[in-house]
C-alpha positions in Angstrom: -127.1 216.8 28.8 -127.7 213.1 28.0 -123.9 212.6 28.0 -123.7 214.1 31.5 -126.5 211.9 32.8 -124.9 208.7 31.3 -121.6 209.6 32.8 -123.1 210.0 36.3 -125.0 206.8 36.0 -121.8 204.9 35.0 -119.9 206.5 37.9 -122.7 205.5 40.3 -122.6 201.9 39.2 -118.8 201.6 39.1 -118.3 203.0 42.6 -119.9 200.1 44.5 -118.1 197.5 42.3 -114.7 199.2 43.0 -115.5 199.3 46.7 -116.5 195.6 46.9 -113.3 194.6 45.0 -111.3 196.6 47.5 -113.0 194.9 50.5 -112.6 191.4 49.2 -109.0 191.9 48.1 -107.8 193.2 51.4 -106.5 190.4 53.7 -107.8 190.0 57.2 -104.9 190.5 59.6 -106.5 188.2 62.2 -106.8 185.2 59.9 -103.6 185.6 57.9 -100.8 183.4 59.3 -97.9 185.4 60.7 -95.4 183.3 58.7 -96.3 183.7 55.0 -94.3 180.6 54.2 -96.5 178.3 56.2 -100.0 177.6 54.9 -103.1 177.1 57.1 -103.8 173.7 55.6 -100.3 172.6 56.5 -100.7 173.5 60.1 -104.0 171.7 60.4 -103.0 168.5 58.7 -99.6 168.1 60.3 -99.7 164.9 62.3 -98.9 165.2 66.0 -95.8 163.7 67.4 -96.4 160.1 68.5 -96.6 159.5 72.2 -94.0 157.0 73.5 -95.5 153.7 74.4 -95.3 152.9 78.2 -92.7 150.2 78.9 -93.7 147.0 80.8 -93.3 147.3 84.5 -90.2 145.4 85.7 -91.6 144.9 89.2 -94.6 142.7 88.2 -94.6 139.5 86.3 -97.7 137.8 84.7 -96.0 134.5 84.9 -96.1 132.6 88.2 -93.2 130.6 87.0 -91.1 133.7 86.6 -91.9 134.9 90.1 -90.9 131.6 91.5 -87.6 131.3 89.6 -86.5 134.8 90.3 -85.1 135.6 93.7 -86.9 138.3 95.7 -84.8 141.5 96.4 -85.9 141.7 99.9 -87.3 139.4 102.7 -90.6 141.3 102.7 -91.1 140.7 99.0 -90.2 137.0 99.5 -92.8 136.5 102.2 -95.6 138.1 100.1 -95.0 136.2 96.9 -96.3 132.8 95.6 -97.2 129.6 97.3 -93.5 128.2 96.6 -92.1 130.1 99.7 -95.1 129.0 102.0 -94.8 125.4 101.1 -91.1 125.0 102.1 -91.9 126.8 105.4 -94.8 124.4 106.0 -92.7 121.4 105.1 -89.9 122.5 107.4 -92.4 123.0 110.2 -93.7 119.4 109.8 -90.2 118.0 109.7 -89.3 119.9 112.9 -92.5 118.7 114.6 -91.9 115.1 113.8 -88.3 115.3 114.9 -89.4 116.8 118.2 -91.9 114.0 118.7 -89.3 111.3 117.9 -87.0 112.9 120.5 -89.7 112.9 123.1 -90.6 109.3 122.3 -87.1 108.1 122.7 -86.6 110.1 125.9 -89.7 108.6 127.4 -88.1 105.1 127.2 -85.5 106.1 129.7 -88.2 107.2 132.2 -90.6 104.3 131.4 -93.2 106.9 130.5 -95.8 105.4 128.2 -97.9 108.6 128.0 -95.9 109.9 125.0 -96.5 106.7 123.0 -100.2 106.8 124.1 -100.5 110.4 122.8 -98.9 110.0 119.4 -99.8 106.4 118.4 -102.8 106.2 116.0 -105.6 103.9 117.2 -105.1 101.8 114.0 -101.4 101.6 114.5 -99.5 98.5 113.4 -95.8 97.9 114.1 -93.1 95.3 114.1 -90.7 95.1 117.1 -87.0 94.4 116.9 -87.8 90.8 117.8 -90.2 90.5 114.8 -93.4 90.7 116.8 -96.4 92.4 115.2 -98.1 94.7 117.6 -101.1 97.1 117.6 -101.3 100.2 119.8 -102.4 98.4 123.0 -99.7 95.7 122.5 -96.9 98.2 122.1 -98.1 100.1 125.2 -98.1 96.8 127.1 -94.5 96.1 126.1 -93.4 99.5 127.3 -95.0 99.0 130.7 -93.3 95.6 131.1 -89.8 97.0 130.5 -87.6 96.5 133.6 -84.3 97.8 132.2 -82.6 100.7 134.0 -81.5 103.2 131.4 -78.6 105.7 131.8 -78.9 107.1 128.3 -81.4 107.0 125.4 -80.9 109.1 122.3 -81.7 109.3 118.6 -79.1 109.6 115.8 -79.3 110.4 112.1 -83.0 111.1 112.0 -84.3 111.9 108.5 -87.8 113.1 107.9 -89.5 113.3 104.5 -92.9 114.9 104.1 -95.2 114.1 101.2 -98.0 116.4 100.3 -98.1 117.9 103.8 -100.2 115.0 105.0 -97.8 112.0 105.1 -94.3 111.6 106.5 -91.7 108.9 106.8 -89.0 109.2 109.6 -86.0 106.9 109.6 -83.1 106.9 112.1 -81.2 105.0 114.7 -81.5 105.0 118.5 -78.8 104.1 121.1 -79.8 102.9 124.5 -77.4 102.3 127.4 -78.0 101.0 131.0 -78.4 97.8 133.0 -80.9 95.0 132.7 -82.8 93.5 135.6 -79.9 91.2 136.4 -77.5 94.2 136.7 -75.8 93.4 133.4 -74.6 96.4 131.4 -75.9 96.8 127.9 -75.6 99.2 124.9 -78.1 98.6 122.1 -78.4 100.3 118.8 -81.7 100.1 116.8 -82.5 101.1 113.3 -86.1 102.1 112.8 -88.7 103.5 110.4 -91.9 105.4 111.5 -94.8 106.4 109.2 -96.8 109.5 110.2 -100.1 110.8 109.0 -101.6 114.3 109.8 -105.1 113.8 111.2 -107.1 116.8 112.5 -103.9 118.9 112.6 -102.2 116.3 114.8 -99.4 114.0 113.6 -100.1 110.3 114.4 -97.8 107.3 114.0 -99.6 104.7 112.0 -96.8 102.2 111.3 -93.4 101.4 112.8 -90.6 98.8 112.3 -87.4 98.4 114.3 -84.4 96.1 114.1 -81.5 95.5 116.5 -78.2 96.5 114.8 -75.9 95.7 117.7 
């Protein structure tokens, strides 16, 4: 009887142990990797593929010098780039303006029209005539009004304009004038001259001039 009781007690104790061993030894199908050759630790620690670094954009330069030295692919891009495209346009405009004034000035000589000189001469103008006479603005205007020659042609030749800093300009050239003097004598004169211009309140003004009779 004692043997039977001991046997049942041993069986009662051993049964839970066997059951626990069976539970712990059976693998969980949800946590076991599908591929037995790949471990969970390997999958977690594997480093991700490096992302490619973005390349520098070829359409934008951080160097103003590069933008200047590189030609623009289109006129629109050229007009929207750096101050190097504006400045040439501004310089060209100043040159054209002064050339136009010089043409008007020489043309006014033919018609004895002193209003052009009156408009563009600076109040502090100083000039030297082809005869070596130093004149201010009022003196030059007086000389123009005293001119009695009858002109058939007055024109400029080889006019060169150089602009400095957008505020100053030097114009050099020659002028040829043909016609008859007060006595009816025909003449043809060629002058070489230099005019100095200054931009004042957005208007170009001649501040100095010198002329010499070439022939």
